C-alpha positions as CSV (number, residue, x, y, z in Angstrom):
1,M,33.2,-72.9,34.5
2,V,32.6,-74.1,30.9
3,Q,35.2,-72.8,28.5
4,S,34.3,-72.1,24.9
5,K,36.6,-73.1,22.1
6,T,37.2,-69.4,21.4
7,D,38.7,-69.2,24.9
8,L,41.5,-71.6,23.8
9,F,43.0,-69.0,21.5
10,D,45.0,-65.9,22.2
11,K,42.8,-63.0,23.4
12,D,44.0,-60.7,20.6
13,L,43.1,-63.3,17.9
14,A,39.6,-63.7,19.5
15,Q,39.1,-60.0,19.4
16,K,40.1,-59.8,15.8
17,A,37.8,-62.7,14.9
18,E,34.8,-61.0,16.6
19,L,35.5,-57.7,14.7
20,F,36.0,-59.5,11.4
21,K,32.8,-61.6,12.1
22,A,30.9,-58.3,12.1
23,L,31.9,-58.0,8.4
24,S,30.9,-61.5,7.5
25,H,27.5,-60.8,5.9
26,P,26.9,-58.8,2.7
27,A,24.0,-56.9,4.4
28,R,26.4,-55.5,7.0
29,L,28.9,-54.6,4.3
30,Q,26.1,-52.8,2.4
31,I,25.0,-51.0,5.5
32,L,28.5,-49.7,6.2
33,K,28.9,-48.7,2.6
34,F,25.5,-46.9,2.6
35,L,26.3,-45.0,5.9
36,S,29.8,-44.0,4.6
37,E,28.4,-42.7,1.3
38,T,25.8,-40.5,3.0
39,N,28.6,-38.6,4.9
40,S,26.1,-38.0,7.7
41,C,24.0,-39.7,10.3
42,I,20.9,-41.4,9.1
43,T,17.6,-41.2,11.1
44,G,15.4,-42.8,8.4
45,D,14.6,-46.4,7.8
46,I,17.8,-48.0,6.5
47,S,15.8,-51.0,5.4
48,E,14.5,-48.8,2.5
49,E,18.1,-48.9,1.2
50,I,18.9,-52.6,1.9
51,P,16.9,-55.4,0.2
52,L,15.9,-57.0,3.5
53,G,13.1,-56.6,5.9
54,R,13.2,-54.0,8.8
55,T,13.7,-56.6,11.5
56,T,16.6,-58.3,9.6
57,V,18.3,-54.9,9.0
58,N,17.9,-54.0,12.6
59,Q,19.6,-57.3,13.6
60,H,22.5,-56.4,11.3
61,L,22.7,-52.9,12.7
62,K,22.9,-54.4,16.2
63,E,25.8,-56.5,15.2
64,L,27.6,-53.6,13.7
65,K,26.9,-51.4,16.7
66,N,28.1,-54.2,19.1
67,A,31.3,-54.3,17.1
68,G,31.6,-50.6,17.5
69,L,31.7,-50.0,13.8
70,I,28.6,-47.8,13.9
71,Q,27.1,-45.5,16.5
72,G,23.4,-45.3,17.2
73,H,21.8,-42.4,19.1
74,I,18.1,-42.2,20.0
75,E,16.5,-39.0,18.7
76,G,12.8,-38.9,19.6
77,V,11.2,-42.0,18.3
78,K,14.0,-42.8,15.8
79,T,17.6,-43.9,16.1
80,M,20.3,-42.0,14.3
81,Y,23.0,-44.2,12.9
82,C,26.5,-43.2,11.6
83,I,29.9,-44.8,11.0
84,D,32.4,-44.6,13.8
85,P,35.4,-43.3,11.8
86,E,37.9,-44.0,14.6
87,R,36.8,-47.7,14.9
88,I,36.8,-48.1,11.1
89,N,40.4,-46.8,11.1
90,D,41.2,-49.3,13.9
91,L,39.7,-52.1,11.8
92,K,41.7,-51.1,8.8
93,Q,44.9,-51.1,10.8
94,L,44.1,-54.4,12.4
95,L,43.3,-56.0,9.0
96,V,46.5,-54.7,7.4
97,S,48.5,-55.8,10.4
98,Y,47.0,-59.3,10.4
99,L,47.5,-59.7,6.6
100,D,51.2,-58.6,7.0
101,E,51.6,-61.3,9.8
102,I,50.3,-64.1,7.6
103,Q,51.9,-63.0,4.3
104,N,54.0,-65.8,2.9
105,D,57.1,-64.4,1.2
106,N,59.2,-67.6,1.3
107,G,57.9,-68.8,-2.1
108,C,56.2,-71.9,-0.7
109,V,53.1,-72.7,-2.8
110,C,51.0,-75.8,-2.6
111,D,50.1,-77.2,-6.0
């Protein structure tokens, strides 16, 4: 079996990296912001709100959905998207926890 370089790292770090990767594009950040500001699920065309084509927006929605940050439910011919508040809270806790782990309080600074 071929092992990827990601497999060489701790499983917890790999999972964090995948989740953080979902945030690594400005379009995904904009989609999350847009969905959070609407305070409801969206059934319309999100590409009308993001300066990208529909296909590209759909690819970003897929990445966010795969990461569990948004939910998508099919309603008739449209998909209804909304933020997964539980997963967003998990992400927040993971990020704060990770930043606490790497915080350098010993005064060591490279010049």
